[in-house]
C-alpha positions in Angstrom: 55.7 49.7 -43.2 57.0 46.2 -43.4 59.5 43.8 -45.0 58.9 43.0 -48.7 60.3 40.1 -50.7 60.7 41.3 -54.3 62.3 40.0 -57.5 64.4 42.1 -59.9 62.1 43.3 -62.6 64.6 43.5 -65.4 65.6 40.5 -67.4 69.2 41.6 -67.9 72.0 41.9 -65.3 74.0 45.0 -64.6 77.0 44.1 -62.5 76.3 40.7 -60.9 76.7 40.1 -57.2 77.3 36.3 -57.7 79.4 34.4 -60.2 78.6 31.0 -61.6 78.0 27.4 -60.3 81.5 26.0 -61.3 83.1 28.6 -59.0 81.2 27.1 -56.0 82.3 23.6 -57.0 85.9 24.6 -57.2 85.8 26.3 -53.8 84.3 23.1 -52.3 87.1 21.0 -54.0 90.0 23.0 -52.6 89.0 21.9 -49.1 89.9 18.2 -49.9 93.3 16.7 -49.2 95.0 15.1 -52.3 92.4 16.5 -54.6 92.8 18.5 -57.8 89.7 19.3 -59.8 89.4 19.4 -63.6 87.0 22.2 -64.8 85.6 20.9 -68.1 85.2 24.1 -70.1 87.1 27.0 -71.4 90.4 28.0 -69.9 88.6 31.2 -68.4 86.3 29.0 -66.4 89.3 28.2 -64.3 91.5 31.2 -64.7 89.1 33.8 -63.5 87.7 31.7 -60.7 91.2 30.7 -59.6 92.3 34.4 -59.7 89.2 35.4 -57.6 89.9 32.8 -54.9 93.6 33.5 -54.8 92.8 37.3 -54.5 90.5 36.5 -51.7 92.6 33.9 -49.8 96.0 35.4 -50.8 97.2 31.9 -51.4 98.3 29.6 -54.4 96.5 26.3 -55.0 96.1 23.8 -57.8 93.2 23.2 -60.1 93.1 22.2 -63.8 91.2 22.9 -66.9 90.3 20.8 -70.0 90.7 24.0 -71.9 88.1 23.8 -74.7 88.5 25.6 -78.0 86.0 26.3 -80.8 86.2 22.8 -82.3 84.7 21.3 -79.1 81.5 23.0 -79.9 81.1 21.0 -82.9 82.9 17.6 -82.2 82.6 17.5 -78.4 85.6 17.4 -75.9 85.3 14.3 -73.8 88.8 13.3 -75.0 90.1 16.5 -73.2 88.9 15.1 -69.9 90.6 11.7 -70.6 93.8 13.6 -71.4 93.5 15.8 -68.5 93.1 13.0 -66.0 96.1 11.1 -67.4 98.3 14.3 -67.2 97.2 15.0 -63.6 97.9 11.5 -62.5 101.3 11.4 -64.1 102.4 14.9 -62.8 100.9 14.6 -59.3 101.6 11.1 -57.9 99.8 11.9 -54.5 96.5 13.0 -56.1 93.7 10.6 -55.3 90.5 12.7 -55.8 89.8 14.3 -59.1 86.4 16.0 -59.5 85.3 16.5 -63.1 83.3 19.9 -62.9 81.2 20.7 -65.8 80.5 24.2 -67.2 77.8 26.0 -69.4 79.6 25.2 -72.6 80.1 21.4 -71.9 76.6 21.1 -70.6 75.2 22.7 -73.8 77.1 20.5 -76.2 76.1 17.4 -74.1 79.5 16.1 -73.1 78.8 13.0 -71.1 81.2 13.4 -68.2 79.5 10.5 -66.3 80.4 8.3 -69.3 84.0 9.5 -69.4 84.4 8.6 -65.8 83.0 5.1 -66.3 85.4 4.7 -69.4 88.5 5.9 -67.4 87.6 3.6 -64.6 87.4 0.6 -67.0 90.3 1.4 -69.2 92.9 4.0 -68.2 93.1 3.4 -64.4 93.4 -0.5 -64.4 95.9 -0.5 -67.3 98.1 2.4 -66.6 97.6 3.1 -63.0 96.9 -0.4 -61.5 96.6 -0.6 -57.8 96.6 3.3 -57.4 93.8 4.7 -55.5 91.9 7.2 -57.7 88.4 8.6 -57.2 86.9 10.4 -60.4 83.7 12.3 -59.5 81.5 14.0 -61.9 79.9 17.1 -60.8 77.3 18.9 -63.0 77.4 22.6 -62.5 75.9 24.4 -65.6 76.7 28.1 -65.5 73.3 29.2 -67.2 71.3 28.5 -64.1 71.9 29.1 -60.3 74.9 30.6 -59.0 78.2 29.9 -57.2 76.0 29.1 -54.2 74.3 26.3 -55.8 77.4 25.0 -57.2 79.0 24.8 -53.9 75.8 23.0 -52.4 75.8 20.5 -55.4 79.6 19.8 -54.9 79.4 19.2 -51.2 76.5 16.7 -51.7 78.3 14.9 -54.6 81.5 14.5 -52.6 79.6 13.1 -49.7 77.3 11.0 -51.9 80.4 9.4 -53.6 82.5 8.7 -50.5 80.1 8.1 -47.5 80.3 4.5 -46.6 78.3 2.8 -43.7 80.3 1.2 -41.0 80.6 1.3 -37.3 79.4 4.5 -35.5 82.3 6.9 -35.0 80.8 9.2 -32.4 81.6 12.2 -34.4 79.4 15.2 -35.5 79.4 16.2 -39.1 79.9 20.0 -39.4 79.2 21.4 -42.8 80.5 25.0 -42.5 79.3 26.4 -45.8 81.2 29.0 -47.9 83.5 30.4 -45.1 87.0 31.8 -44.5 89.9 30.1 -42.8 89.3 32.3 -39.7 85.7 31.1 -39.5 86.8 27.5 -39.6 89.3 28.2 -36.7 86.5 29.9 -34.7 84.0 27.0 -35.2 86.6 24.5 -34.2 87.4 26.5 -31.1 83.8 26.4 -30.0 83.6 22.7 -30.6 87.0 22.1 -28.8 85.6 24.0 -25.8 82.5 21.8 -25.7 84.9 18.7 -26.2 83.0 17.7 -29.3 84.8 15.5 -31.8 83.6 16.7 -35.3 84.4 16.1 -39.0 84.6 19.5 -40.5 83.5 19.8 -44.2 85.3 21.3 -45.8 88.6 22.0 -44.0 90.2 25.1 -45.4 91.8 26.4 -42.2 95.1 25.5 -43.6 94.6 28.0 -46.5 96.1 30.6 -44.1 99.4 29.0 -45.1 102.9 29.6 -43.7 105.9 30.6 -45.8 108.6 28.1 -44.7 112.4 28.1 -44.8 112.3 25.2 -47.3 110.2 27.2 -49.8 106.8 28.5 -50.7 103.8 26.5 -49.5 101.0 25.5 -52.0 97.8 25.4 -50.0 95.7 22.2 -49.8 92.6 21.5 -47.9 92.6 19.1 -44.9 89.4 17.0 -45.2 90.5 13.5 -46.0 88.9 10.7 -47.9 88.5 8.8 -44.5 86.7 12.0 -43.2 84.2 11.8 -46.1 83.8 8.1 -45.8 82.9 8.4 -42.0 80.2 10.9 -42.6 77.7 8.0 -42.9 78.6 6.9 -39.4 78.3 10.2 -37.5 75.8 10.9 -34.6 74.4 13.7 -36.8 75.1 16.4 -39.3 74.9 20.1 -38.5 74.8 22.1 -41.8 75.3 25.8 -40.8 73.6 27.1 -44.0 70.4 26.3 -45.8 71.7 26.9 -49.2 75.4 25.7 -48.8 75.5 22.2 -47.5 71.9 21.2 -46.7 71.7 18.9 -49.7 74.6 16.8 -48.3 73.0 16.8 -44.8 69.6 15.6 -46.1 71.3 13.0 -48.2 73.1 11.5 -45.2 69.7 11.5 -43.3 67.8 9.8 -46.0 70.4 7.3 -47.1 72.0 6.5 -43.7 69.6 7.8 -41.0 72.2 10.4 -39.8 70.0 13.0 -38.2 70.3 16.3 -39.9 69.9 19.9 -38.5 70.1 22.7 -40.8 71.2 26.1 -39.3 71.5 28.5 -37.9 74.4 30.4 -39.5 76.1 31.4 -36.2 76.6 35.1 -36.9 75.8 37.3 -33.9 75.0 36.4 -30.4 71.5 35.0 -30.9 72.6 32.6 -33.8 75.7 31.5 -31.9 73.6 30.7 -28.9 71.3 28.6 -31.1 74.2 26.9 -32.7 75.8 25.8 -29.4 72.3 24.8 -28.2 72.1 22.5 -31.4 75.4 21.0 -30.7 74.6 20.3 -27.1 71.3 18.7 -28.2 73.0 16.5 -30.8 76.1 15.4 -28.8 74.8 15.7 -25.1 78.0 17.8 -24.3 77.4 20.7 -21.9 78.2 24.3 -22.9 81.2 25.1 -20.6 81.7 28.1 -18.4 84.5 29.3 -20.8 82.0 29.9 -23.6 79.6 31.6 -21.2 82.5 34.0 -20.4 83.2 34.5 -24.1 79.6 35.3 -24.7 79.6 37.9 -21.8 82.6 39.5 -23.2 81.0 39.8 -26.6 77.8 41.3 -25.1 79.8 43.8 -23.2 81.7 44.8 -26.3 78.4 45.2 -28.2 76.9 47.2 -25.4 79.7 49.7 -25.7 78.7 50.4 -29.3 75.0 49.6 -29.9 73.0 52.4 -28.3 75.3 55.3 -29.0 76.9 54.5 -32.3 75.0 51.8 -34.2 71.3 52.0 -33.4 69.1 53.4 -36.2 72.0 53.3 -38.7 70.6 52.5 -42.2 72.3 49.5 -43.9 72.4 47.8 -47.2 73.5 44.2 -47.2 74.6 41.7 -50.0 76.3 38.4 -49.8 75.8 34.8 -50.2 72.1 34.3 -49.1 72.7 32.5 -45.7 75.3 35.1 -44.7 73.2 38.0 -46.0 70.2 36.8 -44.0 72.3 36.2 -40.8 74.0 39.6 -41.2 70.5 41.2 -41.4 69.4 39.4 -38.3 72.5 40.6 -36.4 72.0 44.2 -37.5 68.4 44.0 -36.3 69.7 42.7 -32.8 72.0 45.8 -32.9 69.0 48.0 -33.4 70.3 48.9 -36.9 67.9 49.2 -39.9 68.8 47.0 -42.9 66.8 48.8 -45.7 67.9 46.7 -48.7 69.0 43.1 -48.7 70.3 41.8 -52.1 70.3 38.1 -52.9 72.0 37.6 -56.2 70.6 34.5 -57.8 67.4 32.9 -59.1 66.7 30.5 -56.3 62.9 30.0 -56.2 62.8 28.9 -52.6 63.5 32.2 -50.8 59.8 32.8 -50.2 59.6 29.6 -48.2 62.7 30.4 -46.0 61.6 30.6 -42.4 64.1 33.2 -41.6 62.7 35.5 -44.4 59.2 34.7 -43.2 60.1 35.9 -39.8 61.5 39.1 -41.2 58.4 39.7 -43.2 56.3 39.3 -40.1 58.2 41.2 -37.6 60.1 44.1 -39.3 58.3 47.3 -38.7 60.1 49.6 -41.0 60.4 49.6 -44.9 62.9 46.8 -45.8 63.3 45.3 -49.3 64.7 41.8 -49.8 65.4 41.6 -53.5 66.1 38.2 -55.2 68.0 37.6 -58.4 69.4 40.9 -57.7 72.3 42.8 -59.2 74.3 45.9 -58.0 72.1 48.2 -60.1 69.2 47.4 -57.8 71.2 49.0 -55.0 72.7 52.0 -57.1 69.4 52.8 -58.7 67.8 53.1 -55.2 70.6 55.4 -54.1 70.9 57.4 -57.4 67.3 57.7 -58.5 64.9 56.8 -55.6 66.3 58.8 -52.7 67.6 55.9 -50.6 69.9 57.2 -47.8 72.4 54.8 -46.2 74.8 55.1 -43.4 76.7 51.8 -44.2 77.0 49.0 -46.8 77.9 45.4 -45.8 79.1 43.2 -48.6 82.1 41.8 -50.6 84.5 43.9 -52.6 82.7 43.7 -55.9 80.3 46.5 -54.6 83.0 48.9 -53.6 82.4 51.3 -56.4 78.9 52.1 -55.1 80.6 52.9 -51.8 83.1 55.1 -53.6 80.7 56.8 -56.0 78.0 57.7 -53.3 80.5 58.3 -50.3 78.9 55.7 -48.2 81.1 53.8 -45.7 81.5 50.0 -46.3 82.5 47.0 -44.2 83.9 44.1 -46.4 82.3 40.8 -45.6 81.7 37.6 -47.6 83.4 36.4 -50.8 85.4 37.8 -52.6 87.1 40.4 -50.4 90.3 41.4 -52.0 90.8 45.2 -51.4 91.4 44.9 -47.6 94.3 43.1 -45.9 93.6 39.9 -43.9 89.8 39.8 -44.0 90.1 36.0 -44.5 91.7 35.7 -41.1 89.0 37.3 -39.1 85.9 35.3 -38.3 82.4 36.5 -38.7 80.9 33.5 -36.8 80.8 32.9 -33.1 81.1 35.4 -30.3 84.5 36.6 -31.7 82.9 37.2 -34.9 80.1 39.3 -33.4 82.8 41.5 -31.7 84.7 41.8 -35.0 81.7 42.8 -37.0 80.3 45.2 -34.7 83.6 46.9 -34.2 84.3 47.0 -38.0 81.0 48.7 -38.5 81.5 51.3 -35.8 85.0 52.0 -37.0 83.8 52.5 -40.5 81.2 55.1 -39.3 83.9 56.8 -37.3 86.3 57.0 -40.2 83.4 58.3 -42.4 82.8 61.0 -39.9 86.4 62.2 -40.1 86.4 61.8 -43.8 83.3 64.1 -44.1 85.0 66.5 -41.5 82.0 65.9 -39.0 83.9 67.3 -36.0 81.1 66.5 -33.5 80.1 63.0 -32.7 76.5 62.1 -34.0 75.3 60.1 -31.0 71.9 58.5 -30.1 71.0 60.2 -26.9 67.4 59.1 -26.6 
């Protein structure tokens, strides 16, 4: 009995876990102030992603499309990018950053978005918008490879690569959060504030939990500024919380500007939050204050109330973006739960070299499957046809039908979550996140007991 790393054997996909690369680039771009991206592709490449993000965050935001049609497949559509940039600059006088995000169709037909950017910089901007600060950034995210996770990683690197400018040391820590919720950003900033660490947070989406004000509805915008991005080259170090969502940017800053890079850990659970704070202490020299020691103690007490009696030995299936899925797996193991299936929904060839997966394969002493390039059929097939019995599912809302059809309780976590209220406000990182996750899991199991009319508590009494 051990942990196995497997690949989906089927060529086709039945109900994908992830969406495509441009979605990740769009999610990164909404974290930048005075930025509206243009997605160079069909209207659906924006419409469906924008709907997904809006359903998840329950907020309105702005992103544009070059809106290709059939003729583009024959004649190309670079002129649509030129028209789109011009319209954006006319309509939005405050816009300064316009990423040009490619899609599968425009990559296949060979549209040269880099050449379009050079042309616009040489012709349109100096003649029609002289003196105006405008940054056009080509981001290549073909949808036929990778996933939204790769797209986010590529976009973060490309934004940093474009803006980072060597200057005087600024004494700040670069914190690349990865694909997180506004509540996670708030929790991370709280931990850094308690340690009195000055940090540049990439990308700053805390403001997407936006207010409705007396003077009208608020359109959400990110809070990472051009100056923040420029200053990343002058930081004391970069801490990228995720291996697959921000590490490219951290490594670029290290190679180009000698800014030390630390990758991980994703601070989900007590163990990983401890390691995160230790990394911050090592990089900044700031001590961990007693206030955080107390927070840690409260979290451990909360977990102690639940683990032995209610969570230990519970059989779990997990799917999410890879860094989150692996961190959730580690957290469940710390809670004495048994993650039996972990689904990683893309074709990343480097999972086998991931040190966290290597540790799981070396140390787990019960049957666990980590399935790469997975889809939801991999989970449903095991439940329906192979006798897999589960007590809980952890994952985003796209897998809810498996929970419904097979009567298995589920805790929503990750992106997208749109069939539960306020998920984006609650952190899953830090000590507060550990409490939230453990209590959500316990409450889901309690509710399932009532739903199935189990009138006696099923407790671990060993």
